C-alpha positions in Angstrom: 9.2 5.8 -14.3 7.4 2.9 -12.3 3.8 1.6 -13.4 2.6 3.4 -10.5 3.8 6.8 -11.8 2.6 5.9 -15.2 -0.8 4.9 -13.8 -1.3 8.1 -11.9 -0.3 10.4 -14.8 -2.6 8.6 -17.2 -5.4 9.0 -14.7 -4.5 12.8 -14.3 -4.3 12.2 -10.5 -2.2 14.8 -8.3 0.8 13.2 -6.3 4.4 13.9 -5.2 7.4 11.8 -5.9 10.0 11.1 -3.1 13.1 9.3 -3.7 15.6 8.5 -0.8 18.7 6.1 -0.7 17.4 2.7 0.3 19.8 1.0 2.9 20.0 -2.7 1.8 20.4 -4.0 5.1 17.0 -2.4 6.3 14.0 -4.6 6.1 11.5 -2.2 7.7 10.8 -0.5 4.3 8.1 1.7 5.9 9.8 3.0 8.8 12.9 3.8 6.7 10.7 5.7 4.3 9.4 7.8 7.1 12.6 8.6 8.6 14.4 9.4 5.4 11.7 11.6 4.1 11.2 13.2 7.3 7.5 12.3 7.7 5.6 11.1 10.7 5.3 7.2 10.6 1.3 7.6 10.9 1.0 9.1 7.3 3.3 6.5 5.7 1.3 3.5 4.5 2.5 -0.1 3.7 1.0 -2.2 0.9 0.2 -5.9 2.0 -1.4 -8.7 0.1 -3.6 -11.2 1.6 -5.6 -14.2 0.7 -8.6 -16.1 1.4 -7.0 -19.0 -0.7 -9.5 -18.0 -3.7 -8.7 -14.4 -4.2 -6.0 -12.0 -3.5 -6.6 -8.6 -2.0 -4.6 -5.4 -1.1 -4.7 -4.1 2.5 -3.2 -0.8 3.1 -2.2 0.1 6.6 -0.1 2.7 8.6 3.7 1.5 9.0 3.1 2.1 12.8 0.6 -0.7 13.0 -0.2 -4.1 11.7 -2.8 -5.3 9.8 -5.9 -7.0 11.7 -6.9 -9.9 9.6 -10.2 -10.7 11.1 -11.5 -6.9 10.7 -9.9 -7.0 6.9 -11.8 -10.2 6.1 -15.1 -8.5 7.4 -14.2 -5.5 5.6 -13.8 -7.5 2.4 -16.6 -9.7 3.2 -14.7 -13.1 3.2 -14.8 -15.4 6.0 -10.8 -15.6 6.6 -7.8 -14.4 5.6 -3.9 -14.9 5.7 -0.8 -13.4 4.4 0.0 -14.0 0.6 3.3 -15.9 0.1 6.0 -13.0 -0.8 6.9 -14.8 -4.0 3.1 -14.7 -5.0 2.8 -11.1 -4.1 5.6 -10.1 -6.3 4.3 -12.3 -9.3 0.9 -10.8 -8.9 1.7 -7.2 -8.6 5.0 -6.9 -10.8 6.8 -5.2 -7.9 9.4 -6.6 -5.2 8.7 -6.9 -1.5 9.5 -3.6 0.0 8.5 -1.9 -3.2 4.9 -3.1 -3.8 2.7 -0.2 -4.8 -0.9 -0.4 -4.5 -1.0 1.3 -7.7 -0.2 0.0 -11.2 0.1 -3.3 -10.1 0.0 -6.4 -13.1 -3.4 -7.5 -11.8 -6.1 -4.8 -10.2 -6.7 -6.3 -7.0 -9.7 -5.4 -4.5 -8.4 -3.1 -2.1 -9.2 -1.9 1.6 -7.4 1.1 3.2 -7.1 1.7 6.9 -9.7 4.4 7.7 -7.0 6.6 9.4 -5.7 7.5 5.9 -8.7 9.7 5.5 -7.5 12.0 8.5 -4.3 13.0 6.4 -4.2 15.6 3.5 -1.7 13.4 1.8 -0.5 9.8 2.6 2.5 8.2 1.4 2.6 4.8 -0.2 5.4 2.7 -2.3 6.1 4.2 -5.8 7.0 0.7 -6.9 10.5 0.3 -6.0 12.6 0.4 -2.9 13.6 4.0 -2.1 10.6 5.7 -3.7 7.3 6.8 -2.2 4.4 8.7 -3.7 2.3 11.1 -1.8 -1.4 11.7 -2.6 -4.6 12.1 -1.1 -6.4 8.9 0.2 -9.3 9.4 -1.8 -7.3 9.7 -5.0 -5.5 6.5 -4.1 -9.0 4.8 -3.5 -10.0 6.1 -6.9 -6.8 4.4 -8.6 -7.3 1.2 -6.9 -9.9 -1.5 -7.7 -13.0 -1.6 -5.6 -11.6 0.1 -2.8 -13.3 0.6 0.7 -12.0 2.2 3.8 -12.2 0.2 7.0 -11.0 0.0 10.3 -8.1 -2.7 9.6 -4.9 -1.7 11.6 -4.0 -2.4 15.2 -1.0 -1.1 17.3 
């Protein structure tokens, strides 16, 4: 059981668990999850860590797009953001790249979720390891993350 699953159970949040065989040669983890779980890529979201060099934040966007750093910075009320070094992301979250869940991280980080998540009954995010996703309502995800906001932060 991953820290993400433990956190959801502790907070009594409804969720589903979805495991699949991760291909070690695959580096597009979100698209692999969508394909292997027979989901549309738009409902599978990736967890990214960004920083303004003072604080680190979590940004959650669909695997079909990429993060717009300017819009994320505006949503988080900071001047400028850039991607966090992967080693720092792993250290801060307690998860490995490709399996970073927005839930149950070692340090609770302020989170922004792309507003398209609200258009789905359920979205899928990493469950805390490669080959494991969690399905839950976007509003429930927001409840279990720290100081969450929804904003238009993804681009094609």
